[in-house]
C-alpha positions as MATLAB code, in Angstrom:
seq = 'XXXXXXXXXXXXXXXXXXXXXXXXXXXXXXXXXXXXXXXXXXXXXXXXXXXXXXXXXXXXXXXXXXXXXXXXXXXXXXXXXXXXXXXXXXXXXXXXXXXXXXXXXXXXXXXXXXXXXXXXXXXXXXXXXXXXXXXXXXXXXXXXXXXXXXXXXXXXXXXXXXXXXXXXXXXXXXXXXXXXXXXXXXXXXXXXXXXXXXXXXXXXXXXXXXXXXXXXXXXXXXXXXXXXXXXXXXXXXXXXXXXXXXXXXXXXXXXXXXXXXXXXXXXXXXXXXXXXXXXXXXXXXXXXXXXXXXXXXXXXXXXXXXXXXXXXXXXXXXXXXXXXXXXXXXXXXXXXXXXXXXXXXXXXX';
ca = [
      74.644   40.910 -178.609;
      76.916   37.908 -179.906;
      76.746   34.958 -177.660;
      73.929   34.765 -174.564;
      73.911   32.627 -171.699;
      71.185   30.366 -169.909;
      70.558   29.188 -166.464;
      68.546   27.718 -164.001;
      68.440   28.175 -160.540;
      66.372   27.729 -157.555;
      63.608   24.792 -156.882;
      63.379   22.762 -160.395;
      59.961   23.403 -161.997;
      58.162   21.746 -165.050;
      58.361   24.234 -168.048;
      62.205   24.970 -167.089;
      62.788   22.903 -170.406;
      60.192   24.082 -172.257;
      61.569   27.832 -171.398;
      65.569   26.786 -172.708;
      64.224   25.005 -175.831;
      62.899   28.474 -176.423;
      65.468   30.520 -176.297;
      67.748   27.553 -178.082;
      65.262   28.275 -180.961;
      65.023   32.192 -180.518;
      68.865   32.195 -180.400;
      69.265   29.816 -183.652;
      66.676   32.151 -185.801;
      68.883   35.633 -184.450;
      72.300   34.047 -185.166;
      73.192   34.249 -181.432;
      75.136   31.038 -179.821;
      73.673   29.552 -176.613;
      75.751   28.232 -173.521;
      74.372   26.912 -171.224;
      75.600   27.242 -167.156;
      74.611   24.340 -165.235;
      73.535   24.087 -161.221;
      72.777   27.821 -161.366;
      74.960   30.046 -160.246;
      77.234   27.705 -159.463;
      78.144   26.938 -162.578;
      79.698   30.873 -163.487;
      82.120   30.367 -160.014;
      84.170   26.993 -161.754;
      83.254   25.359 -159.078;
      84.196   21.978 -160.831;
      87.054   20.751 -162.033;
      86.587   20.784 -166.108;
      84.063   23.874 -167.972;
      82.116   21.204 -169.465;
      80.927   20.509 -166.270;
      80.024   24.267 -165.624;
      78.725   24.694 -168.730;
      77.682   23.379 -172.404;
      77.211   24.959 -176.237;
      73.124   24.542 -176.736;
      72.286   23.533 -180.144;
      69.214   22.743 -181.630;
      69.991   19.138 -181.924;
      70.716   18.534 -178.195;
      67.282   20.743 -176.775;
      64.678   20.052 -179.200;
      63.238   17.503 -177.331;
      63.933   18.166 -173.828;
      60.695   21.012 -173.899;
      58.498   17.407 -171.961;
      60.743   16.313 -169.493;
      59.985   16.982 -166.488;
      63.260   18.445 -163.989;
      65.730   20.691 -165.720;
      68.562   19.729 -168.416;
      70.839   22.729 -166.930;
      70.342   21.177 -163.422;
      70.145   23.501 -160.598;
      71.872   24.524 -157.187;
      71.173   26.904 -154.274;
      74.300   28.870 -154.550;
      74.934   30.984 -150.629;
      77.977   32.581 -152.312;
      76.497   34.798 -154.475;
      75.382   37.036 -151.438;
      79.397   37.800 -151.113;
      80.438   40.744 -153.470;
      83.168   39.636 -153.912;
      81.830   36.081 -155.738;
      79.599   37.972 -157.833;
      82.726   39.760 -159.094;
      84.226   36.255 -160.275;
      80.500   35.360 -161.579;
      80.729   38.573 -163.895;
      84.511   38.317 -164.907;
      83.651   34.232 -166.012;
      80.488   35.408 -168.235;
      83.115   37.978 -170.221;
      85.736   35.455 -170.153;
      83.384   33.073 -171.821;
      82.203   36.046 -173.901;
      78.717   36.064 -172.661;
      76.615   38.970 -173.706;
      73.392   38.440 -172.022;
      72.346   35.872 -169.920;
      68.489   34.337 -168.823;
      67.960   33.241 -165.961;
      65.184   30.824 -165.310;
      63.704   31.190 -161.448;
      62.351   32.195 -158.308;
      63.106   35.533 -156.167;
      66.317   34.637 -155.140;
      67.109   33.910 -158.459;
      66.466   37.377 -159.775;
      68.347   39.080 -156.833;
      71.685   37.623 -158.521;
      70.275   38.365 -161.479;
      70.236   41.842 -160.244;
      73.434   41.975 -158.748;
      74.917   41.024 -162.315;
      73.290   43.405 -164.000;
      75.164   46.310 -161.495;
      78.419   45.067 -162.199;
      77.313   45.758 -166.702;
      75.938   41.894 -166.763;
      72.697   42.709 -168.759;
      70.051   40.102 -167.821;
      66.170   38.909 -168.529;
      64.624   37.063 -165.592;
      62.045   34.297 -166.749;
      59.901   33.151 -163.400;
      60.500   29.302 -162.265;
      59.108   28.221 -158.968;
      55.879   25.904 -158.533;
      54.932   28.140 -155.322;
      53.649   31.365 -157.549;
      54.823   33.487 -155.039;
      56.516   36.199 -157.699;
      53.770   39.235 -156.527;
      54.238   40.851 -159.988;
      53.243   38.371 -162.512;
      49.817   35.894 -162.519;
      51.375   32.618 -163.192;
      55.218   31.026 -162.996;
      56.840   28.514 -164.951;
      55.554   25.419 -162.841;
      52.779   26.197 -161.192;
      49.903   25.426 -162.972;
      51.290   21.779 -163.346;
      52.131   21.416 -159.483;
      48.309   22.478 -159.240;
      47.658   19.465 -161.396;
      49.507   17.299 -159.896;
      47.694   18.028 -156.693;
      44.241   17.828 -157.938;
      44.383   14.338 -159.550;
      46.507   13.419 -155.711;
      42.795   14.816 -153.909;
      40.323   13.490 -155.952;
      42.216    9.729 -155.809;
      41.882   10.693 -151.489;
      38.842   11.541 -151.922;
      37.234    8.060 -153.248;
      39.247    6.344 -151.055;
      37.911    8.634 -148.187;
      34.356    8.251 -149.559;
      34.726    4.399 -149.322;
      35.994    4.018 -145.692;
      33.998    7.164 -144.043;
      37.353    8.586 -143.904;
      38.379   12.427 -143.067;
      41.930   13.270 -145.136;
      44.801   16.216 -144.659;
      46.246   16.577 -147.938;
      49.750   18.493 -147.230;
      50.879   20.678 -150.202;
      53.623   22.377 -151.393;
      54.412   26.161 -151.876;
      57.147   27.097 -149.178;
      55.293   30.256 -147.396;
      52.346   30.864 -149.984;
      49.165   29.422 -149.973;
      48.282   29.302 -154.012;
      49.151   25.403 -154.773;
      46.302   25.019 -151.284;
      44.125   27.199 -152.384;
      43.672   26.730 -156.076;
      44.003   22.398 -154.936;
      40.960   23.154 -152.659;
      39.056   25.262 -155.076;
      39.449   22.361 -157.637;
      38.789   19.298 -155.783;
      35.433   20.871 -153.763;
      37.614   20.262 -149.993;
      35.850   21.306 -147.450;
      39.064   23.144 -144.987;
      42.154   24.852 -146.050;
      45.183   25.846 -144.463;
      48.004   28.639 -145.753;
      50.795   30.712 -144.237;
      48.933   33.783 -145.048;
      45.711   33.601 -143.040;
      46.175   32.910 -138.584;
      44.176   29.978 -137.731;
      43.533   27.823 -134.762;
      43.479   23.968 -134.273;
      40.129   24.213 -132.359;
      38.505   26.333 -134.958;
      39.505   23.571 -137.759;
      38.086   20.467 -135.962;
      35.363   22.591 -134.548;
      34.038   22.980 -138.544;
      35.533   19.098 -138.854;
      33.026   17.947 -135.956;
      30.300   19.803 -137.675;
      30.873   18.726 -141.399;
      30.788   15.329 -139.606;
      27.743   16.098 -137.624;
      25.781   16.957 -140.851;
      26.732   13.678 -141.862;
      29.944   14.335 -144.069;
      32.419   11.993 -142.818;
      35.111   12.275 -145.602;
      35.485   15.690 -145.800;
      39.646   16.704 -146.881;
      41.399   19.364 -145.227;
      43.903   20.736 -147.510;
      46.923   22.647 -145.405;
      49.933   24.097 -146.973;
      53.479   22.780 -146.085;
      54.292   26.681 -144.675;
      50.320   26.643 -143.168;
      52.118   26.382 -139.495;
      53.803   29.449 -138.934;
      50.258   31.270 -139.235;
      49.136   28.295 -136.345;
      48.385   29.889 -133.290;
      50.469   28.772 -129.965;
      49.055   24.652 -129.847;
      50.532   22.239 -126.773;
      50.793   19.539 -129.577;
      52.896   17.693 -126.782;
      50.966   17.925 -123.766;
      47.605   16.983 -125.939;
      48.710   14.076 -128.351;
      50.591   12.749 -124.908;
      47.710   12.392 -123.131;
      45.179   11.110 -125.895;
      47.532    8.196 -126.082;
      49.720    9.356 -128.938;
      53.243    9.151 -128.017;
      55.156   12.906 -129.046;
      58.178   14.004 -127.949;
      59.670   17.463 -127.372;
      61.278   19.365 -130.428;
      59.543   16.895 -132.847;
      57.924   19.187 -135.341;
      54.027   19.960 -136.098;
      53.249   17.704 -139.369;
      50.257   16.553 -141.685;
      50.112   13.325 -139.930;
      50.885   14.649 -136.066;
      48.226   17.299 -137.626;
      45.566   13.987 -138.404;
      45.860   12.719 -134.713;
      45.407   15.351 -133.261;
      41.570   16.103 -135.211;
      41.114   11.861 -135.021;
      41.070   13.063 -131.502;
      39.215   15.977 -131.397;
      36.936   14.433 -133.121;
      35.109   11.169 -132.049;
      37.941    8.901 -132.500;
      37.442    9.372 -136.074;
      39.947    7.595 -138.863;
      41.441   11.110 -140.559;
      44.452   10.198 -142.370;
      47.104   12.015 -143.795;
      48.861   11.869 -147.385;
      51.998   14.597 -147.705;
      51.924   14.718 -151.983;
      56.235   15.764 -152.252;
      58.182   16.447 -154.897;
      55.881   14.297 -157.157;
      54.273   18.553 -157.831;
      58.132   19.188 -159.307;
      58.529   16.078 -161.413;
      55.500   16.383 -163.887;
      55.386   16.840 -167.038;
      54.726   20.676 -167.678;
      50.849   21.434 -168.587;
      49.684   23.005 -171.772;
      49.831   26.440 -169.720;
      53.115   26.350 -168.380;
      54.560   24.822 -172.048;
      52.789   28.435 -173.875;
      54.011   30.673 -171.213;
      57.768   28.792 -171.217;
      57.900   29.388 -175.199;
      56.497   33.222 -174.847;
      59.058   33.870 -172.836;
      61.791   31.906 -174.056;
      61.547   34.005 -176.856;
      60.570   37.374 -175.557;
      63.689   36.874 -173.112;
      66.019   37.177 -176.328;
      64.659   39.720 -178.401;
      64.692   41.917 -175.092;
      68.730   41.216 -175.782;
      68.725   41.471 -178.888;
      67.819   44.494 -178.640;
      69.957   45.756 -176.049;
      67.205   46.170 -173.153;
      68.500   44.376 -169.907;
      67.481   44.467 -166.539;
      64.062   43.461 -166.891;
      61.271   39.941 -166.089;
      59.096   38.450 -167.804;
      55.735   37.838 -166.261;
      52.120   37.397 -167.088;
      49.243   39.782 -166.794;
      45.355   39.255 -167.783;
      46.647   36.583 -169.713;
      49.130   38.027 -171.704;
      52.833   37.936 -171.346;
      54.787   41.483 -170.395;
      58.315   42.309 -168.727;
      59.102   45.080 -166.293;
      62.086   46.053 -164.543;
      63.381   43.970 -161.699;
      63.773   46.172 -159.293;
      60.103   46.897 -159.079;
      58.941   43.011 -159.602;
      60.774   42.501 -156.207;
      59.379   45.553 -154.887;
      55.942   44.232 -155.959;
      53.884   43.457 -152.889;
      51.811   40.005 -153.030;
      48.466   39.820 -151.657;
      46.805   36.401 -151.200;
      42.707   36.133 -152.717;
      41.390   35.989 -148.851;
      37.223   35.907 -150.065;
      38.017   32.784 -151.692;
      40.152   31.469 -148.972;
      36.725   32.578 -146.495;
      34.556   30.771 -149.157;
      36.420   27.481 -149.396;
      36.324   27.294 -145.574;
      31.884   28.326 -144.880;
      30.918   25.870 -147.405;
];
């Protein structure tokens, strides 16, 4: 293994830069030059007019100070062309032409599928899980998840302070795509009374009934934490007819949202002043927590050591608090579980 490359792909996540820094330090220790590929797999397809816009030699003086930076120094982007086998050949040929003998891919499940394709073309690859969603079932945590949760916890605590002051329920939407881990952990950590996730079917009427019971007991500032993908598990509800017949204009084709859901709760719960907050991309743009940074440090070093030792087609994860690795195909076949018991506990206490 003479020269290795690294790229960040998919959604940016806190800790990606810490992983790149760790890879650079480890590569220097083992005497292997490191090339950073920019904007994910797009850099391997040479979409830019100059190679310097697609790749960069990473030296220690370049990356030593990026570990605590949010975002990703190497940039990231989706690459739909990578679904085409012809473009994957282009990427493999680019790596060979640059004499890059192994590649570290930091990203989520789509990024890992790309790494698996390159392995099939003879390019050794190691994957590091980088996504705030925590939706990779083979590992207990992914880079950025802990940071995203901490951002949400801080936001919900601030919102609950205002809710107490004004006796207003709050609807708080967090990210996570099709995974409710951020929402559930945020709810548990803040004492939220209701949580809605894509993994569990739910009814609007049931949530309103729960909120009404809380208000009747004197809890006028309950918090409803909703995952951004929870609307896909919502049982059918005619939002348009309900809101239009209850004094809130809503047009056909407008999607359900945290704001409209808060409007529904307001009208179903005695006109309480329910307010909505969407935390949004602040979850991606924070400095990585110590836990994310420590995981990035170990994962980056392990990735380089695996490539150095001729081991490829692997992904790195965390199990029982320890860093480990397993084959990409086995990791992608793993089935995800959701903590339904904890979910029920939040929605019943």
